N, C-alpha and C positions, 0 to 999 in steps of 0.2 A: 764808604763809597760802594754802591752796588755794582755788580758785574753788568757789563753791556753784552747783550745777546742779539745776534743777527739770525733771524729765521729765514732761510732761503726757500721760497715756495709758499705762497699764501693760499693754498687750496684747502681741501676738506680736512687735512691733518695739520698742515703748517699754521694756518690762521688760528685755529683753536689753541694750539700749543703756544703761539706767540701771545695770544690774548691772556691765557691763564698765567704765563710767566710775568707778563706786564702787570697783572693784578696782584702779584705776589712780590712786588718791589723791584723787579729787574727793569732796566732801561732796555726796551726791545725795539729793534728796527726790523720790520719785515721787508723782504725783497721779493719782487715778482716781475716777470717780463710782461705780464698782462696789465695794461693801464687801467682796465676796469676794476681789477682787484686792488690796485694801489689807490685809486681814487676813492673807492668805497671805504677802505680802511681809514684813510685820512679824513673822511667825512663822518667817521664813527658809525659806519654802516657795514653790512656784510653782502658779499656777491652771490650767496647761495643760501639755501634753506638749511638751518641747523638750530634746533630749539636751544634757547638761552644764550647762544653765542653773541647775539647783538648786544646783550646787556654787558657782557665782558668787554667787547670791543669798544662800545660807546664809553663805558666807564674809564677804560685805560687811556683812550684818546683824550678824553676830557681832563684826565689827571696828568697828561703829558708823558706817560710812560710807554706809549705805543704810537708809532708812526710807520709809514711805508714809503718805499722808493724803488726805482728800477735797478739802481747800481748797488753792488755789495759794498758795505762800509767796513772800516776797521772795527773789530770787536774783540772782547775777551773770549766769547763762546760763539761758535757757529753751529747751527742746527740745519741740516739739509733735509728737506721734506718735499722732494720733487718726484714726478712720476717715473715709474720703471715699466714701460710698456713692453710688448712683444717685439722682438726682432725676427729675422728669418729663422724658421725651425723652432719657434717658441722659446728661444733663448731670450734672456732679458736684454733690453736696449738700455745701456748705461750712459747714453749720450747726455741725458739731462743731469745725471750725477756728475759727469765729467765737466759739463759747462758750469755747474754750481761750484765745483772744486776749483776750476780755473779762475772763477771770479773772486774767490777769497785768497788764493795763493799770494798775490802781490802784497797783501796786508799782513802776512804772517811775520812775526819777529822771533817766535819761540815763546812757549808758555801758554799758548792758546789751547782751548779744548774744541775739537771738531767732532760733532756727533752726526752720524748718518741715521735718520729715521726711516727713510724710504725702504719699503720692502725689497729685499735684494737677494740674489742667489749667493751661494757660499763663495766667499772670497771677495765680495764686492767692497767690503770695508778695507781690506788690505790693498785692493786695487786703487782705492781712493788715496790711501796713504802713500803708495808707490808713486802716484801721480804728483803728489805734493813734493816728495823728495827728489823726483826726477827734474822738476822745474826749479826746485830750491835745494841744491845739494848741500848747502851749508846747514840745513835743518835736518832733524831726525824725527822719527816717530816711534823709536824703540828704546830710547835711552832715558829711563826714568830718572828724574832729578836734574837732568841737564838743562841749562838755560836755553839751549837751542832746540829742545825737544818740543814737538807739538803732540799733544795727547789726542788719540783718535779712538772713537768707540762707536758701537752700534746699539741703538735702542729702538727696536721695532715698535710701532704703534699697535695697540690691541683694543681698539675701540669700535663701537658699533655706530654707524651713521644714524642719526636721530637721537642718540644718547651720548654723544661725544663729550659734552661738558661734564656729564656725570661720571662717565667711565674713565676719563683722564685722571680724575681724582681718586676714584674708588678701586680701579683695577690694579692687580699686581703688575709689576713691570719686570722685564728681563733686560739687563745691561751687559753687553759684551765688549770688553776692551782689547785693544792690541797689546796693552800692558795692564798690570794690576792698578797702577796709578790712574790710567785713563778710565778704567771701569769705576774706580772709587770717586773720581771727580764727577763723572756723569751721574753716578748714583746720588751724590750730594745735591746736584742741580735738581733732579727729579724729586728728591725727597722734600724739597721746599714746598711742593704742592700735592704730591701723591701720598694718599693715606694707605694705599695697598702696600704689600711687601715688595721689596725690590731685590731681585736675585742677580748675583754677579756670576759671569762666566766669561769665556773667551768670545771673540767676535764671530767666528765661524759657527759656533754652537748657537749663539743668539740669532744669527741669520737663519739657521736651519730650524730653530724653534718656531719662528713665525710661519715659515713655510709648512712645517709639520702640523701646526694647529689648523691651518686652513685646508690642508690636504685631508686631514682626518674628517673634517666636516664635509668636504667634497665627496669623499668616498661614501659617507653616510647618506648624503642626498642622492648620490647615484643609485644606491640601493633602493631608496624610496622611489626615485623616478622609474627604475626598472620595475618595481612592484606595481606602479600605477599603470604601466602598459600591460603587464600580466593580468592585473585585476580587470581592466577594461575588456580584455580578450575573453575572460571567463565570466564576465557579467556581475562583478561585485564592486562595492564601494571601497576604494582604496583608503579613504580617510577613516572609515569605520574599521577597516582591517588594521590599519596602523594603530588606531586608538585602542583596539582590543589587544594587539600584540604588546603594546607598551604597558599593559597591566602587569606583565611579567616584571619582577623586581630587578632583573638585570638586562632588560631590553629598553632601548631609548632610540627609536627610529625617528629621524627628522621628517619634515613634511615634503612631499613631492611638489613639483611645480612645472612651469613652462621652460625651464632652463635654469642656469645659475648665472647671476650677474654680480656686478660690483668690482671694485679695484683689488679685491683680495682673493676670494674663493675661486673666481673664474680665471685668475691669472697665476697665483702663486704656485699651484701644483706643477704647472709647466716648467717652472724654474728648477724644480727637482728633477723632472723628467729629462730636461735638456742637459742637466749636469751629469746624470748617471742613467742614460737611456736604456741600457740593458738590464738594469736592476729594478727600475721603478715601473714594474709591469702593472700592478694593481692600480697605482696612482694614474698611470696613463689610461687604463681602461675606464676608470671612473670619469676622467675628463672627457673621454670620447662619448660615454653614455650621456653625460650632462650636456655636452655640446650638440648632441643629436636631438635633444628633446624639443627645441623650437620647431624643427621640421615636423615632428609628430603633432604638435599643436596646430601648425598651419594646415596640415591635412585634415585634422578634426574640424577646423573651421570651414574649409573648402567643401567638406563632405555634405554640408547643409545647404549648398548653393546649387544643387542640380536643377537645371531648368530656369534659373534666375539669370536673365540676360544682363542687366545693369544693376547688380546688387549694391545695397548699402550695408557696409560692414562696420561694426563698432568695436574698437579696441579700448578697453578700459584700463588705463594705467600705462605709462611709458617708463617710469623710473625702475630701478633694479630691485627696490624693496619698498614697503609701505611708508607713506607719510614723509617722504623727502623728495627733492627734485634731482637727485643724483642719477644720471643715466649711463654711467660708465659700464660698459660691457652688458648693458641691459638686454635680456632676452625679449622683454616686452617691446622694446624699441625696434629690435631687429625683426621680430615677428610682424609688426605693423609695416615696416619697410618692405619686407618680402611679399606680403599680401598685396600691397599697393603696386609693386613692380609686376607681379604675376597677373594681376587683374586691372589693367589700366582703364577698363571700362567701368570699374567699380568706384563708388564713393566711400572713402574711409573716414569715419568719424572717430578721431583720436580724443579721448577724454583723459586729461591729466590735471587734476586740481591744483598741483603745486607749481605750475608754470603759466605764464601769460602769453607765450608764443611757442610755436613749434620749434623743436631743436633742429640744429643744422642738418642732422642725418635725414630729416624728412622734408626740408625746405625745397628740394629739387623735384618733389613729386607733386604734380598739380592736383592729383585726386585725393590728397590727404589734407584735412583741415582740423583744427582744434574745435571741439564741440563740448556739449554738456549733456547730462543725463536726460533732460526733458526731450531733447531732439532724438536721442537714442531710442527712447521709448516710443516716439512717434514714427520713426522712419526706418530703423534698422531691420534688415532681413536676417541677420545673425549677429550675436554679441559674444565677444571673447573677453572675459574678466581675467586680466593678466597680472594685476597687482591689487592686493586687498587693502587699498587705501581706506582710511577711516571713513571718508565720505561715502564710499561704496557700501561698506558694511552697515553704516547707519541708515542708508537709503533702503537697504534690504532688496529682496528679489524684485526684478523689474516687472512692471505692469505691461507686459507685451507678450504676444503669442510667438515672437521670434525665438528660435532655439538659442540657448545660452551655453557656451563652453566655459564653465566656471573652473578655471585652472587652479584656483587657490582654495577651493572648498568653502569659500566665504558664504555662499548662498545654498549650501547643501541641504539646509532645513527649509528652504523656500517652498511655498505651497504649490507653485506652478511648474517648477522645473526639476527634472531629475538631475543627476550628477554626471556631467561629462568629466571623466577622471583624468586629471592632469595636474602640475605645479612645482616651483622650487624657491625656497626661502633662504636668504642670506642671513 
């Protein structure tokens, strides 16, 4: 008899995890408070864009190994994959983890495995375990081998949106347990589908490993973003500069951009800063550099509008990275919103090939509407390429005399436009 697995949170990480477990013989029940996600899964469909995911979901649903509901069921294994957004002062808001934990607590009898996948600050896994034992004092989370013990572990996701179904299988994983037994049980679960190496450690180290990975990349991008501003001031092409610098065998500078978005790099470093604010000086500075980049892009766009009374401004891309519809912490989305708010007399043509309607963040702005490249070429007074979606790169440089702020360097070889130097890639 296969283990039953409840995956709590059917978002960009939870649903792929549920689908791949279901495709490997587990009986999986997904849990989500969003009816749209529950209904989509039960119909064998997906509520967001992720290559290959629909094949796994449809197959598992048709085989009867995957279904979804709003209420948490009894299960042998619980995987919590819910958001951990900011709270005041950039500390992590653990309320979603707490709610997910509270939902499973009544079903615990001892012997279950509870895994936290949500990216979390140091101590979050222990916090979850303490919540369990506070509500159920007859249970423990630290007594290996006891019938009343619940094994608790942390296994942070390490996948790239747009390649989730590939990287879930191929990437190495880190598993941190509150006990050795918890870590080993979690390892055995992931080993059923993960071809990468699985490394065991304690829960706090696993939590910090994920935050450290993304903080490293954030610092590297901040260096590139700062270079882009310096390069613009002295009149050189930052993309050429980085390409040449990277010819050095020990240099690997990432690409600059209009900011840093997504659920990881734009968020995780703050969890370190909020945990040890006096020590995380470089990490804090990198976050501040990257958080300030959208304003720099906005000023570049506005600088092309002197004397234009009712401008038409095109923003190409709203997602936080290419070829997906994920807009979490997206600098492109916030740049579009800020320009629309500052210039209510302007018409904003938002071009996002991965969605059929404007996101909620733009719905309250009457001067923003979803558009296409053809209208941009006909009407725009200035164009900001904010995300290098495949459709934009394949189209090539626009046939328009309007100035183009190419924040991704996607059209830097275009015959008509020089390079306005900006960008950040997750």
